[in-house]
C-alpha positions in Angstrom: 124.6 -188.7 -88.5 126.6 -185.1 -88.2 130.1 -184.3 -86.2 129.6 -182.5 -83.2 131.9 -180.0 -81.7 133.1 -181.6 -78.8 133.7 -185.0 -77.3 131.3 -185.7 -74.8 132.6 -186.5 -71.2 130.5 -189.2 -70.2 132.1 -189.9 -67.2 131.3 -186.2 -65.8 127.5 -186.6 -64.4 126.0 -182.9 -63.3 123.4 -183.3 -60.9 120.4 -182.4 -63.0 117.3 -181.1 -61.1 114.0 -180.8 -62.7 111.6 -178.3 -62.2 107.7 -178.6 -64.0 105.5 -175.9 -64.5 102.0 -177.1 -64.9 100.5 -174.0 -66.3 103.3 -174.1 -69.6 104.2 -178.1 -69.2 107.9 -176.1 -69.1 110.5 -177.8 -67.7 113.3 -175.9 -65.9 116.4 -177.5 -64.4 119.1 -176.4 -61.9 122.5 -177.8 -63.2 125.6 -179.1 -60.3 129.1 -179.7 -60.8 129.3 -182.5 -58.5 132.5 -181.3 -57.3 131.6 -177.7 -56.2 128.7 -175.1 -55.4 128.5 -174.2 -59.1 125.4 -174.6 -61.3 123.5 -173.3 -64.1 119.6 -172.7 -64.2 118.6 -173.5 -67.7 115.1 -172.6 -69.1 113.4 -170.8 -66.2 109.7 -169.6 -66.2 107.9 -166.1 -65.0 104.5 -167.0 -64.2 101.5 -164.8 -66.1 98.0 -164.6 -66.0 97.3 -163.5 -69.2 93.9 -163.1 -69.3 94.2 -160.6 -66.1 97.0 -158.7 -67.0 98.9 -160.3 -63.9 103.0 -161.7 -63.0 103.9 -163.8 -60.5 106.8 -165.4 -59.5 105.7 -168.9 -58.1 107.7 -170.8 -60.4 111.0 -169.3 -60.4 110.7 -168.7 -56.3 111.0 -172.4 -56.4 114.1 -172.5 -58.2 115.5 -170.3 -55.9 114.6 -171.3 -53.0 116.4 -174.6 -53.9 119.5 -173.2 -54.9 119.4 -171.2 -52.0 118.7 -174.5 -49.6 121.4 -176.3 -51.3 123.9 -173.3 -50.9 124.6 -173.3 -54.6 126.3 -170.5 -56.4 124.3 -169.6 -60.0 126.9 -168.7 -62.6 125.0 -169.4 -65.5 121.4 -168.9 -67.0 120.6 -170.3 -69.9 117.6 -169.7 -72.3 118.2 -172.5 -75.0 115.8 -170.5 -77.6 113.4 -167.4 -77.9 110.5 -169.4 -76.0 107.3 -168.7 -77.4 105.5 -170.4 -75.3 106.2 -169.1 -71.5 107.6 -166.5 -69.9 111.5 -166.0 -68.9 112.3 -165.7 -64.8 115.7 -165.3 -65.9 116.1 -161.6 -65.0 114.0 -162.1 -62.0 116.5 -164.9 -60.8 120.2 -162.9 -61.4 118.6 -160.5 -59.5 118.2 -162.6 -56.6 121.0 -165.4 -57.1 123.2 -163.9 -59.7 125.0 -165.5 -63.1 125.2 -164.8 -66.4 122.1 -164.7 -69.0 123.1 -166.8 -72.2 121.5 -167.7 -75.4 122.6 -168.5 -79.1 123.6 -165.8 -81.0 121.3 -165.7 -83.9 119.2 -163.9 -80.9 119.6 -161.2 -83.3 117.6 -162.5 -86.2 114.8 -162.7 -84.1 114.9 -159.6 -82.7 115.2 -158.1 -86.4 111.9 -160.4 -86.9 109.9 -159.3 -84.3 110.8 -156.2 -83.5 109.1 -155.3 -86.6 106.2 -157.6 -86.0 106.2 -155.5 -82.4 106.6 -152.1 -83.8 109.6 -151.6 -81.2 111.4 -148.5 -82.4 114.5 -147.7 -82.7 115.3 -147.6 -79.2 115.2 -151.3 -78.9 118.6 -153.1 -79.8 118.5 -155.6 -81.9 122.2 -156.7 -81.2 121.6 -159.0 -78.2 123.2 -156.8 -76.1 120.1 -157.0 -73.8 121.9 -160.6 -73.2 125.0 -161.1 -70.9 126.9 -163.6 -73.6 125.9 -164.9 -76.9 126.7 -168.1 -78.0 128.6 -169.5 -80.8 128.1 -173.2 -82.6 130.7 -175.2 -80.5 131.8 -172.5 -77.9 132.5 -173.6 -74.2 131.9 -172.0 -71.1 132.5 -173.6 -67.0 130.1 -174.6 -64.5 132.1 -174.8 -61.4 135.0 -177.5 -62.5 132.6 -178.4 -65.7 133.0 -177.9 -69.0 130.2 -177.2 -70.9 129.9 -176.6 -75.1 126.8 -175.1 -77.0 125.7 -176.9 -80.0 123.6 -174.9 -83.0 120.9 -176.6 -83.4 118.0 -174.3 -85.4 115.0 -175.3 -87.2 112.7 -174.5 -84.7 113.9 -171.1 -84.3 116.8 -169.9 -85.7 118.4 -169.4 -82.2 118.2 -172.7 -80.8 121.0 -173.7 -78.8 121.5 -177.0 -77.5 123.7 -177.2 -74.2 126.1 -180.6 -73.4 127.4 -180.4 -70.0 129.2 -183.6 -68.9 126.8 -186.8 -69.7 123.7 -184.7 -70.0 122.6 -182.4 -73.0 119.7 -179.8 -72.7 117.9 -179.9 -75.9 115.1 -177.0 -75.5 112.4 -177.4 -78.0 114.5 -179.4 -80.6 112.9 -182.9 -79.6 110.3 -184.2 -77.5 110.2 -187.4 -75.7 110.5 -190.2 -77.9 106.4 -191.0 -77.9 106.4 -186.7 -78.4 108.1 -186.4 -81.5 109.9 -183.3 -82.4 109.4 -179.1 -82.0 107.0 -177.5 -84.5 109.1 -175.4 -87.7 107.0 -172.9 -88.6 107.7 -170.0 -87.1 109.1 -167.2 -88.7 112.8 -168.5 -89.5 111.9 -172.0 -88.6 112.5 -174.7 -91.3 111.5 -178.7 -91.0 114.5 -179.4 -92.9 117.2 -177.4 -91.0 115.4 -179.0 -88.1 116.4 -182.5 -89.0 119.7 -181.9 -89.4 120.0 -180.3 -86.0 118.1 -183.0 -84.4 120.8 -185.5 -86.5 123.3 -183.6 -84.5 121.7 -183.8 -81.5 121.5 -187.8 -82.0 124.9 -188.0 -83.0 125.5 -187.7 -79.4 127.3 -190.7 -77.3 124.3 -193.2 -77.0 124.6 -192.6 -73.5 123.8 -189.1 -73.0 121.3 -188.1 -71.6 118.5 -185.7 -73.1 116.5 -183.4 -71.4 113.4 -181.5 -72.5 112.2 -178.1 -72.7 108.4 -179.5 -72.3 106.2 -182.5 -71.8 102.8 -183.1 -72.3 102.0 -186.5 -71.6 100.9 -188.0 -74.9 98.2 -190.6 -74.4 97.8 -189.9 -70.5 100.7 -191.1 -69.9 103.0 -189.3 -66.5 104.9 -186.1 -67.0 108.2 -187.6 -68.3 111.5 -185.2 -69.6 114.1 -187.3 -69.2 115.6 -190.0 -72.1 118.6 -190.5 -74.0 120.3 -190.3 -76.9 119.6 -194.6 -77.9 116.0 -193.9 -76.8 115.6 -191.5 -79.5 117.1 -193.3 -82.0 115.3 -196.2 -81.3 111.6 -195.5 -80.9 111.1 -191.4 -81.4 108.1 -191.0 -83.5 109.2 -189.2 -86.1 113.5 -188.9 -86.1 113.9 -193.0 -84.9 116.7 -194.2 -87.3 115.3 -195.8 -90.7 113.5 -192.6 -91.1 114.6 -189.8 -93.7 115.1 -186.5 -94.3 111.8 -185.8 -96.9 110.1 -188.5 -94.3 110.8 -186.4 -92.2 109.9 -182.9 -93.8 106.6 -184.1 -95.4 105.2 -184.9 -92.1 106.9 -182.0 -90.0 105.0 -179.9 -92.7 101.7 -181.5 -92.8 101.5 -181.6 -88.9 102.6 -177.9 -88.2 99.9 -176.6 -90.9 97.3 -177.8 -88.5 98.9 -176.4 -84.9 97.6 -173.6 -83.8 99.4 -170.6 -81.9 100.7 -170.9 -78.3 98.3 -169.4 -76.2 101.1 -167.1 -74.8 103.4 -166.1 -77.8 102.7 -162.9 -77.9 103.5 -162.0 -74.5 106.5 -164.5 -74.9 108.2 -163.2 -78.3 108.3 -159.2 -76.9 109.4 -160.5 -73.4 112.0 -163.1 -74.0 113.7 -161.5 -77.3 114.7 -158.8 -74.6 116.5 -161.5 -72.4 113.2 -161.8 -69.9 112.7 -158.3 -69.2 109.1 -156.4 -68.9 107.7 -153.8 -70.8 109.2 -150.4 -69.2 106.7 -148.8 -67.6 105.3 -145.3 -69.1 104.4 -142.2 -67.3 101.9 -143.7 -64.9 103.9 -146.6 -63.8 101.9 -149.1 -65.9 103.9 -151.6 -68.1 102.2 -152.9 -71.3 101.7 -155.3 -73.9 101.1 -154.8 -77.7 99.0 -157.2 -79.6 99.5 -156.6 -83.4 96.6 -157.3 -85.2 97.1 -159.8 -88.2 100.6 -159.4 -87.4 102.0 -162.7 -87.1 
């Protein structure tokens, strides 16, 4: 297992409240400093009825209502990566609750790639400036009295980061629950071997570290779950438990990815999320439009 950039504070246990969005099987989190009212929101969701072209905010409003009811102060809105299966609710929540929007510094690679795919033109800045903070590997930040640090864990996408806050780590799509395995690695900029090495970094955290997933699909009909531990993953993950070699993982991951369909919301999600969750600007009539590249992804 690879080294990690900072010691994990297993004595500090942030309060974690999960919000499950059934439409996209996404889990968002409010992470609270137990010694203050400070919190962070991780991987929020903006609702979309893709067929009707309608945006709504029920999922984000549920989080906002919780934050308000608890008297919390939002300091960060964290995106673990540029999601391809749901739209981010971060800018909506920022307007209501405050906080800074942060993502991994390799968002610039994602912006360069998909800026071309969606023909965004020269007005689209590909420097990550739409976000308030671009995290580098090992960067730290504060949530009240908590010190959090970001680990670069690419492979699913180039910009994927795992955020470690006290004894809790928010892994994005790098890992699923042990019976779900691992994320796909066939998106532009993804790589199965890189993903395996990133997973090894996560699983080098202390065994008691709580791991929080960004998605769960209830394999084999079980109830939805989103929390596990490093020790449980190392013992039972169907793709990357101890004893499975990197070459075995890469062979499995590449074969599995070749059978997967593209996510249902990949086209709107990438266009919006690479711009920090902001919707396209309205045209002269006040209408907003998303693009569908033909044979472009």
